[in-house]
N, C-alpha and C positions, 0 to 999 in steps of 0.2 A: 321495627323488627320484621314485620311482615314484607315490606318491600325488599329487604335483603334476602328473604327466603325466596321470593319470586325471581330475583336476579340469579340466584344460584340455580334454581330450577331451570331457567331458560338457558343458562350456560351448560348444564348437564344434558338437557335435551339436544342442544347443538352438538355437543361432543358425541352423544350416541348416534346422531345423524351422520356425523363425519365418519365415525367408525363404520357404520352401515354401508355408507357410500364407498369407502375404501375396500371393505370385505367383498361387496358385490363386484367392484372393479377388478379385484384380485381373482375372484372366481370366474368372471366372464372372460378374463384374459387367458384362461386355460383352454378355451375352445378355438378351433380352427376357423374363425370367421373368414369370409372371402371378400365381403364388401361392407362399407359403411355408407349410410344414406342420411340425409336431412330431407324431409318432405314438408312442404308448406300447403296452405289451403287458400284458395281464392274463389269465391269470397269467403268471408268468415263463416265458420260452421260451429255448432254446439260442441263443446268439449266431449260431451258424451258419445258423439258420433265419430270422433277422431280415430279411435282404434278400429271401429268397423270398417272404415275406408282403407285403413292399413291392411287389415286382414284380406279385404277384397284385392288389394294390390298384390300381396303375396299369393293369393290363389291364382291370379293372372300369370305371375311368374312361373308357378308350378305347372300350369296348363302349357305354357310356352316351352318349358324345358322337359315336360313330362317326368319330372323328378321332384324330390322334396326340397323345400326351402325351410331352413330353421332360422329363428330370430330372437333377439331381444329388442324390444322397442320401448321408448320412454316418451311420454307426452310432456311437452314444456310449453310455457307461455300462455296457458289458458287463463291463468289469473290476471294476465296483462291484456287479455282480449286478442291474442295472436297465437292460437294453438299451433303447434308444429311437432313433428316427430323426429327424434334422433334414433337411429337403429343400426344394429349390426346384423348382417345376414350371412348365412352359410348356404350358398346356392350350390346344390349338388351337381345340377346340370351346368351346361355352358351358356352363359349369357354375357354379352358385351356390356360395357358401361353404358353405351348409348341405348341398348335395349332396356336396361334397368331404368334409365331416365324416361324413355319413351312410354313405358307402362304407367307412369304416374301422371294421371290426367286432372288432378284436383288442384294443382298449383305448381310451384317451382320445385324441382328436385335437384339436389346435389349428391352426386354418387362418386365414390372413389374405392379403389382396392383397399382392403383392410390391411393395416400395418400395426402389428402389436406394439411396436416401439414407440408409436405416436401417442399412446395412451387413450385411445378412443373409448375403450371399456370404462375408463374412469370418467371421461367427459360426459358419457350418456347417463351415468348414475349420479352426477353431481346434485341433482335436485333432491336426492335422498337426504342430503345434509340440511335442507331447508324445511321449515314447517309450512307446508303448502297444501291447502285442502284439494287442490285439483291434480295433485300427483296421480299419474296413471301409467301403469307398466303393463307390458304383455310379453310373454315368453313362450317360445315353442323350441325345445331342445332335441337334439338327436338322442338315441338310446344311451350313448356313452360319449364322453369327450373325444373328439377326433383330432389327431395331430398328423396330418399328411406329410409334414416335413420331417418327421422323426421316423427313421427306418425301423427302429426297435419297437415301435408301437404298432400293435395289431388292430387298434381301433380306427378304422378308416371311414371315410365318408359313406361308402357304399354299404357298410355294416358287415362286410365280409371278414371272417375271422379265419386265419390259417389253420390248417390241421397241425396239431401239436404231437 
């Protein structure tokens, strides 16, 4: 009887994890991200240092653009000995894809324009569905969701709200 109970608990935990992953993906999809990045490390570093290096990378981007950069970042692969980051960025200033690549000096970088239709927000939250002791996430969001592609939305990247 005990084994059956454990199996049910594991199944319920997985379902809760999948629900969490989907809910986070839905929510993250509401933001006007500009880029998605995958950043690797060469040589191997401690998983506890991964987000520290990511924050330094974002800080360099902000210094270059003299504007804010917002993000959601997920660390993956630490349990396999190959930590890397998947992240979505909202770069308020202007940076080319090559500039975003060039600022990452710890390993290989893959950078692309964000496309909501490709499901990146769900891809970077997929580890939430697993029971993984090395899960690590970091988030820095703008004051309110920004939708620059919607004319009726007053929440823009620069934070300006029109007079009503």
